[in-house]
PDB file with one MODEL, atoms N, CA, C and O in Angstrom:
MODEL        1
ATOM      1  N   MET A   1      37.610 -29.820 -43.064  1.00  0.00           N
ATOM      2  CA  MET A   1      38.239 -31.124 -43.009  1.00  0.00           C
ATOM      3  C   MET A   1      37.147 -32.186 -42.910  1.00  0.00           C
ATOM      4  O   MET A   1      36.188 -32.036 -42.154  1.00  0.00           O
ATOM      5  N   SER A   2      37.305 -33.249 -43.677  1.00  0.00           N
ATOM      6  CA  SER A   2      36.366 -34.367 -43.630  1.00  0.00           C
ATOM      7  C   SER A   2      36.826 -35.399 -42.618  1.00  0.00           C
ATOM      8  O   SER A   2      38.018 -35.538 -42.343  1.00  0.00           O
ATOM      9  N   HIS A   3      35.873 -36.110 -42.077  1.00  0.00           N
ATOM     10  CA  HIS A   3      36.123 -37.170 -41.106  1.00  0.00           C
ATOM     11  C   HIS A   3      35.468 -38.428 -41.646  1.00  0.00           C
ATOM     12  O   HIS A   3      34.368 -38.378 -42.195  1.00  0.00           O
ATOM     13  N   PHE A   4      36.147 -39.556 -41.490  1.00  0.00           N
ATOM     14  CA  PHE A   4      35.679 -40.801 -42.095  1.00  0.00           C
ATOM     15  C   PHE A   4      35.597 -41.925 -41.077  1.00  0.00           C
ATOM     16  O   PHE A   4      36.398 -42.016 -40.147  1.00  0.00           O
ATOM     17  N   VAL A   5      34.599 -42.780 -41.284  1.00  0.00           N
ATOM     18  CA  VAL A   5      34.520 -44.067 -40.610  1.00  0.00           C
ATOM     19  C   VAL A   5      34.788 -45.084 -41.710  1.00  0.00           C
ATOM     20  O   VAL A   5      34.284 -44.944 -42.824  1.00  0.00           O
ATOM     21  N   TYR A   6      35.570 -46.093 -41.404  1.00  0.00           N
ATOM     22  CA  TYR A   6      35.913 -47.088 -42.415  1.00  0.00           C
ATOM     23  C   TYR A   6      35.843 -48.484 -41.814  1.00  0.00           C
ATOM     24  O   TYR A   6      35.946 -48.666 -40.601  1.00  0.00           O
ATOM     25  N   ILE A   7      35.666 -49.466 -42.696  1.00  0.00           N
ATOM     26  CA  ILE A   7      35.715 -50.869 -42.288  1.00  0.00           C
ATOM     27  C   ILE A   7      36.735 -51.567 -43.165  1.00  0.00           C
ATOM     28  O   ILE A   7      36.738 -51.416 -44.387  1.00  0.00           O
ATOM     29  N   LEU A   8      37.602 -52.335 -42.520  1.00  0.00           N
ATOM     30  CA  LEU A   8      38.587 -53.155 -43.217  1.00  0.00           C
ATOM     31  C   LEU A   8      38.195 -54.620 -43.084  1.00  0.00           C
ATOM     32  O   LEU A   8      37.679 -55.048 -42.052  1.00  0.00           O
ATOM     33  N   ARG A   9      38.445 -55.379 -44.143  1.00  0.00           N
ATOM     34  CA  ARG A   9      38.323 -56.836 -44.059  1.00  0.00           C
ATOM     35  C   ARG A   9      39.743 -57.385 -43.958  1.00  0.00           C
ATOM     36  O   ARG A   9      40.581 -57.140 -44.826  1.00  0.00           O
ATOM     37  N   CYS A  10      39.991 -58.117 -42.907  1.00  0.00           N
ATOM     38  CA  CYS A  10      41.320 -58.673 -42.669  1.00  0.00           C
ATOM     39  C   CYS A  10      41.468 -60.037 -43.346  1.00  0.00           C
ATOM     40  O   CYS A  10      40.489 -60.639 -43.788  1.00  0.00           O
ATOM     41  N   ARG A  11      42.694 -60.498 -43.414  1.00  0.00           N
ATOM     42  CA  ARG A  11      43.029 -61.757 -44.078  1.00  0.00           C
ATOM     43  C   ARG A  11      42.183 -62.923 -43.571  1.00  0.00           C
ATOM     44  O   ARG A  11      41.806 -63.799 -44.350  1.00  0.00           O
ATOM     45  N   ASP A  12      41.887 -62.939 -42.285  1.00  0.00           N
ATOM     46  CA  ASP A  12      41.115 -64.045 -41.696  1.00  0.00           C
ATOM     47  C   ASP A  12      39.605 -63.859 -41.815  1.00  0.00           C
ATOM     48  O   ASP A  12      38.840 -64.660 -41.277  1.00  0.00           O
ATOM     49  N   GLY A  13      39.166 -62.806 -42.519  1.00  0.00           N
ATOM     50  CA  GLY A  13      37.743 -62.563 -42.712  1.00  0.00           C
ATOM     51  C   GLY A  13      37.113 -61.675 -41.644  1.00  0.00           C
ATOM     52  O   GLY A  13      35.949 -61.290 -41.760  1.00  0.00           O
ATOM     53  N   SER A  14      37.875 -61.354 -40.612  1.00  0.00           N
ATOM     54  CA  SER A  14      37.347 -60.481 -39.562  1.00  0.00           C
ATOM     55  C   SER A  14      37.226 -59.052 -40.095  1.00  0.00           C
ATOM     56  O   SER A  14      37.850 -58.686 -41.091  1.00  0.00           O
ATOM     57  N   LEU A  15      36.408 -58.259 -39.407  1.00  0.00           N
ATOM     58  CA  LEU A  15      36.190 -56.870 -39.800  1.00  0.00           C
ATOM     59  C   LEU A  15      36.717 -55.949 -38.711  1.00  0.00           C
ATOM     60  O   LEU A  15      36.565 -56.217 -37.520  1.00  0.00           O
ATOM     61  N   TYR A  16      37.342 -54.856 -39.144  1.00  0.00           N
ATOM     62  CA  TYR A  16      37.840 -53.844 -38.221  1.00  0.00           C
ATOM     63  C   TYR A  16      37.223 -52.513 -38.614  1.00  0.00           C
ATOM     64  O   TYR A  16      37.257 -52.131 -39.784  1.00  0.00           O
ATOM     65  N   THR A  17      36.659 -51.803 -37.641  1.00  0.00           N
ATOM     66  CA  THR A  17      36.052 -50.495 -37.885  1.00  0.00           C
ATOM     67  C   THR A  17      36.886 -49.417 -37.218  1.00  0.00           C
ATOM     68  O   THR A  17      37.309 -49.576 -36.073  1.00  0.00           O
ATOM     69  N   GLY A  18      37.126 -48.315 -37.931  1.00  0.00           N
ATOM     70  CA  GLY A  18      37.933 -47.238 -37.370  1.00  0.00           C
ATOM     71  C   GLY A  18      37.494 -45.875 -37.858  1.00  0.00           C
ATOM     72  O   GLY A  18      36.583 -45.744 -38.676  1.00  0.00           O
ATOM     73  N   TYR A  19      38.170 -44.859 -37.332  1.00  0.00           N
ATOM     74  CA  TYR A  19      37.921 -43.454 -37.660  1.00  0.00           C
ATOM     75  C   TYR A  19      39.238 -42.829 -38.120  1.00  0.00           C
ATOM     76  O   TYR A  19      40.302 -43.174 -37.604  1.00  0.00           O
ATOM     77  N   THR A  20      39.172 -41.917 -39.082  1.00  0.00           N
ATOM     78  CA  THR A  20      40.354 -41.204 -39.540  1.00  0.00           C
ATOM     79  C   THR A  20      39.956 -39.948 -40.305  1.00  0.00           C
ATOM     80  O   THR A  20      38.791 -39.759 -40.656  1.00  0.00           O
ATOM     81  N   THR A  21      40.936 -39.101 -40.552  1.00  0.00           N
ATOM     82  CA  THR A  21      40.728 -37.957 -41.445  1.00  0.00           C
ATOM     83  C   THR A  21      41.394 -38.210 -42.800  1.00  0.00           C
ATOM     84  O   THR A  21      41.225 -37.424 -43.732  1.00  0.00           O
ATOM     85  N   ASP A  22      42.155 -39.312 -42.908  1.00  0.00           N
ATOM     86  CA  ASP A  22      42.856 -39.660 -44.149  1.00  0.00           C
ATOM     87  C   ASP A  22      42.804 -41.178 -44.332  1.00  0.00           C
ATOM     88  O   ASP A  22      43.630 -41.908 -43.786  1.00  0.00           O
ATOM     89  N   VAL A  23      41.840 -41.631 -45.093  1.00  0.00           N
ATOM     90  CA  VAL A  23      41.591 -43.068 -45.243  1.00  0.00           C
ATOM     91  C   VAL A  23      42.788 -43.787 -45.869  1.00  0.00           C
ATOM     92  O   VAL A  23      43.210 -44.833 -45.376  1.00  0.00           O
ATOM     93  N   GLU A  24      43.325 -43.242 -46.932  1.00  0.00           N
ATOM     94  CA  GLU A  24      44.447 -43.895 -47.627  1.00  0.00           C
ATOM     95  C   GLU A  24      45.650 -44.081 -46.695  1.00  0.00           C
ATOM     96  O   GLU A  24      46.241 -45.160 -46.651  1.00  0.00           O
ATOM     97  N   ARG A  25      46.003 -43.047 -45.965  1.00  0.00           N
ATOM     98  CA  ARG A  25      47.123 -43.131 -45.018  1.00  0.00           C
ATOM     99  C   ARG A  25      46.847 -44.168 -43.940  1.00  0.00           C
ATOM    100  O   ARG A  25      47.723 -44.958 -43.589  1.00  0.00           O
ATOM    101  N   ARG A  26      45.628 -44.161 -43.421  1.00  0.00           N
ATOM    102  CA  ARG A  26      45.295 -45.057 -42.312  1.00  0.00           C
ATOM    103  C   ARG A  26      45.310 -46.515 -42.744  1.00  0.00           C
ATOM    104  O   ARG A  26      45.794 -47.369 -42.002  1.00  0.00           O
ATOM    105  N   VAL A  27      44.795 -46.813 -43.917  1.00  0.00           N
ATOM    106  CA  VAL A  27      44.821 -48.192 -44.421  1.00  0.00           C
ATOM    107  C   VAL A  27      46.269 -48.636 -44.600  1.00  0.00           C
ATOM    108  O   VAL A  27      46.624 -49.765 -44.261  1.00  0.00           O
ATOM    109  N   SER A  28      47.095 -47.755 -45.129  1.00  0.00           N
ATOM    110  CA  SER A  28      48.520 -48.057 -45.288  1.00  0.00           C
ATOM    111  C   SER A  28      49.166 -48.357 -43.934  1.00  0.00           C
ATOM    112  O   SER A  28      49.958 -49.292 -43.821  1.00  0.00           O
ATOM    113  N   GLU A  29      48.837 -47.576 -42.917  1.00  0.00           N
ATOM    114  CA  GLU A  29      49.377 -47.817 -41.575  1.00  0.00           C
ATOM    115  C   GLU A  29      48.939 -49.175 -41.038  1.00  0.00           C
ATOM    116  O   GLU A  29      49.731 -49.886 -40.419  1.00  0.00           O
ATOM    117  N   HIS A  30      47.702 -49.529 -41.270  1.00  0.00           N
ATOM    118  CA  HIS A  30      47.208 -50.835 -40.807  1.00  0.00           C
ATOM    119  C   HIS A  30      47.979 -51.974 -41.463  1.00  0.00           C
ATOM    120  O   HIS A  30      48.208 -53.014 -40.845  1.00  0.00           O
ATOM    121  N   ASN A  31      48.376 -51.775 -42.706  1.00  0.00           N
ATOM    122  CA  ASN A  31      49.015 -52.853 -43.452  1.00  0.00           C
ATOM    123  C   ASN A  31      50.534 -52.884 -43.377  1.00  0.00           C
ATOM    124  O   ASN A  31      51.137 -53.900 -43.721  1.00  0.00           O
ATOM    125  N   SER A  32      51.174 -51.800 -42.937  1.00  0.00           N
ATOM    126  CA  SER A  32      52.631 -51.803 -43.064  1.00  0.00           C
ATOM    127  C   SER A  32      53.413 -51.183 -41.921  1.00  0.00           C
ATOM    128  O   SER A  32      54.626 -51.013 -42.040  1.00  0.00           O
ATOM    129  N   SER A  33      52.767 -50.842 -40.825  1.00  0.00           N
ATOM    130  CA  SER A  33      53.546 -50.223 -39.754  1.00  0.00           C
ATOM    131  C   SER A  33      52.962 -50.554 -38.393  1.00  0.00           C
ATOM    132  O   SER A  33      51.884 -51.138 -38.282  1.00  0.00           O
ATOM    133  N   ASP A  34      53.694 -50.168 -37.368  1.00  0.00           N
ATOM    134  CA  ASP A  34      53.219 -50.357 -36.002  1.00  0.00           C
ATOM    135  C   ASP A  34      52.192 -49.304 -35.610  1.00  0.00           C
ATOM    136  O   ASP A  34      51.661 -49.347 -34.501  1.00  0.00           O
ATOM    137  N   LEU A  35      51.902 -48.360 -36.502  1.00  0.00           N
ATOM    138  CA  LEU A  35      50.901 -47.335 -36.233  1.00  0.00           C
ATOM    139  C   LEU A  35      49.481 -47.863 -36.418  1.00  0.00           C
ATOM    140  O   LEU A  35      48.520 -47.248 -35.955  1.00  0.00           O
ATOM    141  N   GLY A  36      49.350 -49.013 -37.103  1.00  0.00           N
ATOM    142  CA  GLY A  36      48.034 -49.632 -37.274  1.00  0.00           C
ATOM    143  C   GLY A  36      47.568 -50.228 -35.961  1.00  0.00           C
ATOM    144  O   GLY A  36      48.358 -50.395 -35.031  1.00  0.00           O
ATOM    145  N   ALA A  37      46.310 -50.543 -35.885  1.00  0.00           N
ATOM    146  CA  ALA A  37      45.741 -51.127 -34.669  1.00  0.00           C
ATOM    147  C   ALA A  37      46.368 -52.481 -34.361  1.00  0.00           C
ATOM    148  O   ALA A  37      46.708 -53.240 -35.268  1.00  0.00           O
ATOM    149  N   LYS A  38      46.515 -52.771 -33.093  1.00  0.00           N
ATOM    150  CA  LYS A  38      47.050 -54.063 -32.657  1.00  0.00           C
ATOM    151  C   LYS A  38      46.225 -55.208 -33.262  1.00  0.00           C
ATOM    152  O   LYS A  38      46.767 -56.246 -33.641  1.00  0.00           O
ATOM    153  N   PHE A  39      44.914 -54.998 -33.344  1.00  0.00           N
ATOM    154  CA  PHE A  39      44.010 -56.005 -33.895  1.00  0.00           C
ATOM    155  C   PHE A  39      44.403 -56.405 -35.317  1.00  0.00           C
ATOM    156  O   PHE A  39      44.355 -57.584 -35.667  1.00  0.00           O
ATOM    157  N   THR A  40      44.788 -55.430 -36.129  1.00  0.00           N
ATOM    158  CA  THR A  40      45.052 -55.721 -37.542  1.00  0.00           C
ATOM    159  C   THR A  40      46.478 -56.217 -37.801  1.00  0.00           C
ATOM    160  O   THR A  40      46.736 -56.805 -38.852  1.00  0.00           O
ATOM    161  N   ARG A  41      47.393 -55.998 -36.883  1.00  0.00           N
ATOM    162  CA  ARG A  41      48.805 -56.366 -37.120  1.00  0.00           C
ATOM    163  C   ARG A  41      48.991 -57.848 -37.428  1.00  0.00           C
ATOM    164  O   ARG A  41      49.812 -58.199 -38.276  1.00  0.00           O
ATOM    165  N   SER A  42      48.250 -58.714 -36.762  1.00  0.00           N
ATOM    166  CA  SER A  42      48.404 -60.151 -36.986  1.00  0.00           C
ATOM    167  C   SER A  42      47.425 -60.673 -38.032  1.00  0.00           C
ATOM    168  O   SER A  42      47.355 -61.880 -38.267  1.00  0.00           O
ATOM    169  N   ARG A  43      46.670 -59.779 -38.658  1.00  0.00           N
ATOM    170  CA  ARG A  43      45.653 -60.190 -39.616  1.00  0.00           C
ATOM    171  C   ARG A  43      45.870 -59.553 -40.987  1.00  0.00           C
ATOM    172  O   ARG A  43      44.932 -59.458 -41.779  1.00  0.00           O
ATOM    173  N   ARG A  44      47.071 -59.125 -41.270  1.00  0.00           N
ATOM    174  CA  ARG A  44      47.387 -58.483 -42.547  1.00  0.00           C
ATOM    175  C   ARG A  44      47.435 -59.504 -43.668  1.00  0.00           C
ATOM    176  O   ARG A  44      47.735 -60.672 -43.421  1.00  0.00           O
ATOM    177  N   PRO A  45      47.147 -59.095 -44.890  1.00  0.00           N
ATOM    178  CA  PRO A  45      46.753 -57.753 -45.291  1.00  0.00           C
ATOM    179  C   PRO A  45      45.272 -57.485 -45.019  1.00  0.00           C
ATOM    180  O   PRO A  45      44.458 -58.403 -44.921  1.00  0.00           O
ATOM    181  N   CYS A  46      44.960 -56.222 -44.903  1.00  0.00           N
ATOM    182  CA  CYS A  46      43.591 -55.768 -44.699  1.00  0.00           C
ATOM    183  C   CYS A  46      43.189 -54.928 -45.903  1.00  0.00           C
ATOM    184  O   CYS A  46      43.985 -54.147 -46.424  1.00  0.00           O
ATOM    185  N   SER A  47      41.960 -55.096 -46.332  1.00  0.00           N
ATOM    186  CA  SER A  47      41.505 -54.300 -47.477  1.00  0.00           C
ATOM    187  C   SER A  47      40.308 -53.437 -47.073  1.00  0.00           C
ATOM    188  O   SER A  47      39.469 -53.843 -46.269  1.00  0.00           O
ATOM    189  N   LEU A  48      40.254 -52.266 -47.637  1.00  0.00           N
ATOM    190  CA  LEU A  48      39.180 -51.322 -47.363  1.00  0.00           C
ATOM    191  C   LEU A  48      37.911 -51.805 -48.059  1.00  0.00           C
ATOM    192  O   LEU A  48      37.909 -52.034 -49.268  1.00  0.00           O
ATOM    193  N   VAL A  49      36.817 -51.960 -47.280  1.00  0.00           N
ATOM    194  CA  VAL A  49      35.563 -52.428 -47.862  1.00  0.00           C
ATOM    195  C   VAL A  49      34.409 -51.458 -47.654  1.00  0.00           C
ATOM    196  O   VAL A  49      33.330 -51.653 -48.214  1.00  0.00           O
ATOM    197  N   TYR A  50      34.623 -50.400 -46.843  1.00  0.00           N
ATOM    198  CA  TYR A  50      33.521 -49.475 -46.560  1.00  0.00           C
ATOM    199  C   TYR A  50      34.072 -48.155 -46.035  1.00  0.00           C
ATOM    200  O   TYR A  50      35.002 -48.144 -45.229  1.00  0.00           O
ATOM    201  N   THR A  51      33.500 -47.046 -46.490  1.00  0.00           N
ATOM    202  CA  THR A  51      33.804 -45.724 -45.916  1.00  0.00           C
ATOM    203  C   THR A  51      32.524 -44.899 -45.857  1.00  0.00           C
ATOM    204  O   THR A  51      31.613 -45.063 -46.669  1.00  0.00           O
ATOM    205  N   GLU A  52      32.486 -44.023 -44.889  1.00  0.00           N
ATOM    206  CA  GLU A  52      31.412 -43.046 -44.740  1.00  0.00           C
ATOM    207  C   GLU A  52      32.067 -41.730 -44.371  1.00  0.00           C
ATOM    208  O   GLU A  52      32.968 -41.703 -43.533  1.00  0.00           O
ATOM    209  N   GLU A  53      31.633 -40.646 -44.978  1.00  0.00           N
ATOM    210  CA  GLU A  53      32.225 -39.330 -44.726  1.00  0.00           C
ATOM    211  C   GLU A  53      31.287 -38.473 -43.880  1.00  0.00           C
ATOM    212  O   GLU A  53      30.068 -38.502 -44.054  1.00  0.00           O
ATOM    213  N   PHE A  54      31.882 -37.706 -42.956  1.00  0.00           N
ATOM    214  CA  PHE A  54      31.128 -36.824 -42.064  1.00  0.00           C
ATOM    215  C   PHE A  54      31.781 -35.456 -42.019  1.00  0.00           C
ATOM    216  O   PHE A  54      32.973 -35.317 -42.294  1.00  0.00           O
ATOM    217  N   GLN A  55      30.997 -34.447 -41.670  1.00  0.00           N
ATOM    218  CA  GLN A  55      31.499 -33.079 -41.564  1.00  0.00           C
ATOM    219  C   GLN A  55      32.227 -32.827 -40.247  1.00  0.00           C
ATOM    220  O   GLN A  55      33.155 -32.020 -40.190  1.00  0.00           O
ATOM    221  N   THR A  56      31.804 -33.516 -39.193  1.00  0.00           N
ATOM    222  CA  THR A  56      32.413 -33.275 -37.885  1.00  0.00           C
ATOM    223  C   THR A  56      32.987 -34.553 -37.296  1.00  0.00           C
ATOM    224  O   THR A  56      32.544 -35.659 -37.605  1.00  0.00           O
ATOM    225  N   ARG A  57      33.975 -34.374 -36.448  1.00  0.00           N
ATOM    226  CA  ARG A  57      34.599 -35.498 -35.745  1.00  0.00           C
ATOM    227  C   ARG A  57      33.567 -36.202 -34.871  1.00  0.00           C
ATOM    228  O   ARG A  57      33.533 -37.430 -34.795  1.00  0.00           O
ATOM    229  N   SER A  58      32.737 -35.416 -34.220  1.00  0.00           N
ATOM    230  CA  SER A  58      31.720 -35.956 -33.327  1.00  0.00           C
ATOM    231  C   SER A  58      30.762 -36.901 -34.051  1.00  0.00           C
ATOM    232  O   SER A  58      30.453 -37.980 -33.547  1.00  0.00           O
ATOM    233  N   GLU A  59      30.297 -36.500 -35.220  1.00  0.00           N
ATOM    234  CA  GLU A  59      29.401 -37.360 -36.009  1.00  0.00           C
ATOM    235  C   GLU A  59      30.096 -38.665 -36.394  1.00  0.00           C
ATOM    236  O   GLU A  59      29.516 -39.745 -36.290  1.00  0.00           O
ATOM    237  N   ALA A  60      31.345 -38.546 -36.837  1.00  0.00           N
ATOM    238  CA  ALA A  60      32.090 -39.727 -37.263  1.00  0.00           C
ATOM    239  C   ALA A  60      32.352 -40.670 -36.092  1.00  0.00           C
ATOM    240  O   ALA A  60      32.208 -41.884 -36.230  1.00  0.00           O
ATOM    241  N   MET A  61      32.732 -40.121 -34.950  1.00  0.00           N
ATOM    242  CA  MET A  61      33.024 -40.959 -33.788  1.00  0.00           C
ATOM    243  C   MET A  61      31.756 -41.656 -33.288  1.00  0.00           C
ATOM    244  O   MET A  61      31.803 -42.801 -32.839  1.00  0.00           O
ATOM    245  N   SER A  62      30.641 -40.963 -33.369  1.00  0.00           N
ATOM    246  CA  SER A  62      29.362 -41.548 -32.979  1.00  0.00           C
ATOM    247  C   SER A  62      29.012 -42.726 -33.885  1.00  0.00           C
ATOM    248  O   SER A  62      28.584 -43.782 -33.417  1.00  0.00           O
ATOM    249  N   ARG A  63      29.199 -42.528 -35.174  1.00  0.00           N
ATOM    250  CA  ARG A  63      28.911 -43.592 -36.141  1.00  0.00           C
ATOM    251  C   ARG A  63      29.866 -44.767 -35.959  1.00  0.00           C
ATOM    252  O   ARG A  63      29.449 -45.922 -36.036  1.00  0.00           O
ATOM    253  N   GLU A  64      31.134 -44.481 -35.720  1.00  0.00           N
ATOM    254  CA  GLU A  64      32.107 -45.555 -35.480  1.00  0.00           C
ATOM    255  C   GLU A  64      31.667 -46.394 -34.281  1.00  0.00           C
ATOM    256  O   GLU A  64      31.674 -47.624 -34.343  1.00  0.00           O
ATOM    257  N   TYR A  65      31.290 -45.737 -33.203  1.00  0.00           N
ATOM    258  CA  TYR A  65      30.845 -46.450 -32.003  1.00  0.00           C
ATOM    259  C   TYR A  65      29.639 -47.329 -32.325  1.00  0.00           C
ATOM    260  O   TYR A  65      29.575 -48.489 -31.920  1.00  0.00           O
ATOM    261  N   HIS A  66      28.688 -46.762 -33.057  1.00  0.00           N
ATOM    262  CA  HIS A  66      27.484 -47.518 -33.403  1.00  0.00           C
ATOM    263  C   HIS A  66      27.831 -48.772 -34.212  1.00  0.00           C
ATOM    264  O   HIS A  66      27.349 -49.861 -33.902  1.00  0.00           O
ATOM    265  N   ILE A  67      28.654 -48.623 -35.234  1.00  0.00           N
ATOM    266  CA  ILE A  67      29.026 -49.765 -36.068  1.00  0.00           C
ATOM    267  C   ILE A  67      29.795 -50.793 -35.245  1.00  0.00           C
ATOM    268  O   ILE A  67      29.500 -51.987 -35.305  1.00  0.00           O
ATOM    269  N   LYS A  68      30.771 -50.335 -34.484  1.00  0.00           N
ATOM    270  CA  LYS A  68      31.627 -51.237 -33.706  1.00  0.00           C
ATOM    271  C   LYS A  68      30.880 -51.999 -32.622  1.00  0.00           C
ATOM    272  O   LYS A  68      31.086 -53.199 -32.440  1.00  0.00           O
ATOM    273  N   HIS A  69      30.021 -51.301 -31.911  1.00  0.00           N
ATOM    274  CA  HIS A  69      29.447 -51.884 -30.698  1.00  0.00           C
ATOM    275  C   HIS A  69      27.973 -52.253 -30.775  1.00  0.00           C
ATOM    276  O   HIS A  69      27.471 -52.971 -29.910  1.00  0.00           O
ATOM    277  N   LYS A  70      27.284 -51.781 -31.784  1.00  0.00           N
ATOM    278  CA  LYS A  70      25.843 -52.048 -31.854  1.00  0.00           C
ATOM    279  C   LYS A  70      25.454 -52.980 -33.000  1.00  0.00           C
ATOM    280  O   LYS A  70      24.402 -53.616 -32.942  1.00  0.00           O
ATOM    281  N   LEU A  71      26.280 -53.069 -34.036  1.00  0.00           N
ATOM    282  CA  LEU A  71      25.951 -53.927 -35.171  1.00  0.00           C
ATOM    283  C   LEU A  71      26.615 -55.290 -35.044  1.00  0.00           C
ATOM    284  O   LEU A  71      27.768 -55.397 -34.626  1.00  0.00           O
ATOM    285  N   SER A  72      25.879 -56.318 -35.405  1.00  0.00           N
ATOM    286  CA  SER A  72      26.456 -57.664 -35.446  1.00  0.00           C
ATOM    287  C   SER A  72      27.319 -57.780 -36.709  1.00  0.00           C
ATOM    288  O   SER A  72      27.276 -56.910 -37.578  1.00  0.00           O
ATOM    289  N   LYS A  73      28.094 -58.849 -36.801  1.00  0.00           N
ATOM    290  CA  LYS A  73      28.906 -59.033 -38.005  1.00  0.00           C
ATOM    291  C   LYS A  73      27.993 -59.153 -39.223  1.00  0.00           C
ATOM    292  O   LYS A  73      28.316 -58.636 -40.293  1.00  0.00           O
ATOM    293  N   GLN A  74      26.870 -59.823 -39.071  1.00  0.00           N
ATOM    294  CA  GLN A  74      25.922 -59.975 -40.174  1.00  0.00           C
ATOM    295  C   GLN A  74      25.399 -58.605 -40.627  1.00  0.00           C
ATOM    296  O   GLN A  74      25.270 -58.361 -41.826  1.00  0.00           O
ATOM    297  N   GLU A  75      25.104 -57.728 -39.695  1.00  0.00           N
ATOM    298  CA  GLU A  75      24.630 -56.385 -40.038  1.00  0.00           C
ATOM    299  C   GLU A  75      25.740 -55.565 -40.700  1.00  0.00           C
ATOM    300  O   GLU A  75      25.473 -54.782 -41.612  1.00  0.00           O
ATOM    301  N   LYS A  76      26.974 -55.741 -40.247  1.00  0.00           N
ATOM    302  CA  LYS A  76      28.106 -55.057 -40.886  1.00  0.00           C
ATOM    303  C   LYS A  76      28.285 -55.553 -42.312  1.00  0.00           C
ATOM    304  O   LYS A  76      28.554 -54.761 -43.216  1.00  0.00           O
ATOM    305  N   GLU A  77      28.138 -56.865 -42.521  1.00  0.00           N
ATOM    306  CA  GLU A  77      28.259 -57.432 -43.868  1.00  0.00           C
ATOM    307  C   GLU A  77      27.175 -56.862 -44.782  1.00  0.00           C
ATOM    308  O   GLU A  77      27.440 -56.585 -45.952  1.00  0.00           O
ATOM    309  N   ALA A  78      25.958 -56.684 -44.264  1.00  0.00           N
ATOM    310  CA  ALA A  78      24.869 -56.103 -45.045  1.00  0.00           C
ATOM    311  C   ALA A  78      25.175 -54.646 -45.402  1.00  0.00           C
ATOM    312  O   ALA A  78      24.887 -54.208 -46.516  1.00  0.00           O
ATOM    313  N   LEU A  79      25.753 -53.902 -44.471  1.00  0.00           N
ATOM    314  CA  LEU A  79      26.161 -52.528 -44.715  1.00  0.00           C
ATOM    315  C   LEU A  79      27.212 -52.462 -45.817  1.00  0.00           C
ATOM    316  O   LEU A  79      27.130 -51.621 -46.712  1.00  0.00           O
ATOM    317  N   ILE A  80      28.192 -53.346 -45.750  1.00  0.00           N
ATOM    318  CA  ILE A  80      29.256 -53.415 -46.754  1.00  0.00           C
ATOM    319  C   ILE A  80      28.670 -53.782 -48.105  1.00  0.00           C
ATOM    320  O   ILE A  80      29.033 -53.194 -49.123  1.00  0.00           O
ATOM    321  N   SER A  81      27.763 -54.755 -48.118  1.00  0.00           N
ATOM    322  CA  SER A  81      27.152 -55.213 -49.358  1.00  0.00           C
ATOM    323  C   SER A  81      26.350 -54.088 -50.011  1.00  0.00           C
ATOM    324  O   SER A  81      26.432 -53.900 -51.224  1.00  0.00           O
ATOM    325  N   ALA A  82      25.586 -53.349 -49.235  1.00  0.00           N
ATOM    326  CA  ALA A  82      24.803 -52.227 -49.765  1.00  0.00           C
ATOM    327  C   ALA A  82      25.722 -51.129 -50.296  1.00  0.00           C
ATOM    328  O   ALA A  82      25.405 -50.485 -51.297  1.00  0.00           O
ATOM    329  N   TYR A  83      26.848 -50.914 -49.638  1.00  0.00           N
ATOM    330  CA  TYR A  83      27.807 -49.886 -50.018  1.00  0.00           C
ATOM    331  C   TYR A  83      28.463 -50.218 -51.362  1.00  0.00           C
ATOM    332  O   TYR A  83      28.682 -49.336 -52.193  1.00  0.00           O
ATOM    333  N   SER A  84      28.769 -51.494 -51.560  1.00  0.00           N
ATOM    334  CA  SER A  84      29.490 -51.877 -52.782  1.00  0.00           C
ATOM    335  C   SER A  84      28.564 -52.144 -53.968  1.00  0.00           C
ATOM    336  O   SER A  84      29.035 -52.430 -55.069  1.00  0.00           O
ATOM    337  N   SER A  85      27.267 -52.054 -53.756  1.00  0.00           N
ATOM    338  CA  SER A  85      26.316 -52.273 -54.863  1.00  0.00           C
ATOM    339  C   SER A  85      26.165 -51.058 -55.735  1.00  0.00           C
ATOM    340  O   SER A  85      25.405 -51.083 -56.703  1.00  0.00           O
TER     341      SER A  85
ENDMDL
END
């Protein structure tokens, strides 16, 4: 099973970072149900702008923490920009 870290860009330009095993399902939940994060509910629609795949949950959760808590918004934007190039 693959594990993913993803970043969403919300309607207001904010970024949300999360972890999942099914990116498509999770993005759909963020945009259309109460299963999405409270943060994204008032900022819909959200679009997927970045994903990273990992072999283990531990690796993915570690990376999610790093992106969420250690990177500035500017650094996240640079990560997204490099990913989409």
